[in-house]
C-alpha positions as CSV (number, residue, x, y, z in Angstrom):
1,M,-2.8,-3.1,-1.2
2,I,-4.2,-0.3,0.8
3,L,-2.2,2.8,1.8
4,V,-3.2,4.1,5.3
5,T,-1.9,7.6,6.2
6,G,-1.7,9.1,9.7
7,V,-0.9,5.8,11.4
8,T,0.6,7.4,14.4
9,G,-2.8,9.0,15.3
10,Q,-5.7,7.3,17.0
11,L,-7.9,6.9,13.8
12,G,-5.0,5.6,11.6
13,Y,-3.9,3.2,14.4
14,D,-7.4,1.8,14.7
15,V,-7.8,1.4,10.9
16,V,-4.5,-0.5,10.7
17,K,-5.5,-2.8,13.6
18,E,-8.8,-3.5,11.8
19,L,-7.0,-4.2,8.5
20,E,-4.7,-6.6,10.3
21,R,-7.7,-8.3,11.9
22,R,-9.2,-8.8,8.5
23,G,-6.0,-10.1,7.0
24,E,-5.8,-7.2,4.5
25,K,-2.5,-6.1,2.9
26,F,-1.6,-2.5,3.7
27,I,1.1,0.1,3.8
28,A,1.2,2.2,7.0
29,A,2.5,5.6,6.3
30,S,3.4,8.2,8.9
31,R,5.0,11.6,8.3
32,K,8.4,9.9,8.4
33,E,7.6,8.0,5.2
34,M,5.6,10.6,3.4
35,D,5.4,14.3,4.2
36,F,1.7,15.0,3.8
37,T,2.3,18.8,3.5
38,N,4.4,18.3,0.4
39,E,2.6,17.5,-2.8
40,D,5.7,16.0,-4.5
41,S,6.4,13.8,-1.5
42,V,2.9,12.4,-1.6
43,K,2.9,12.0,-5.4
44,N,6.3,10.2,-5.3
45,F,5.3,7.9,-2.5
46,I,2.0,6.9,-4.2
47,L,3.7,6.3,-7.5
48,E,6.4,4.2,-5.9
49,K,4.1,2.1,-3.8
50,K,1.2,1.9,-6.2
51,P,-1.6,1.2,-3.7
52,D,-5.1,0.1,-4.9
53,A,-6.8,2.4,-2.4
54,V,-5.9,5.1,0.1
55,I,-7.5,5.6,3.5
56,H,-6.4,9.1,4.5
57,C,-6.4,9.4,8.3
58,A,-3.7,12.1,8.7
59,A,-4.9,15.3,10.2
60,Y,-3.6,18.6,11.5
61,T,-4.5,18.5,15.2
62,A,-3.1,21.9,16.4
63,V,-6.2,23.7,15.2
64,D,-5.5,26.8,17.3
65,K,-2.4,27.5,15.1
């Protein structure tokens, strides 16, 4: 099982579509499921889901801030 973060963004969306096309099993995580800015949230989510791999596509896009 592959955990993909940032699935509401363009890259994460495209990665999920490719995994679907290949028939791979994955967990699609957006900020609603896992707060990427909170270490405990990330740790707890990963420990609960136990993915074999993580493709981290989440990013901070408001770079001017």
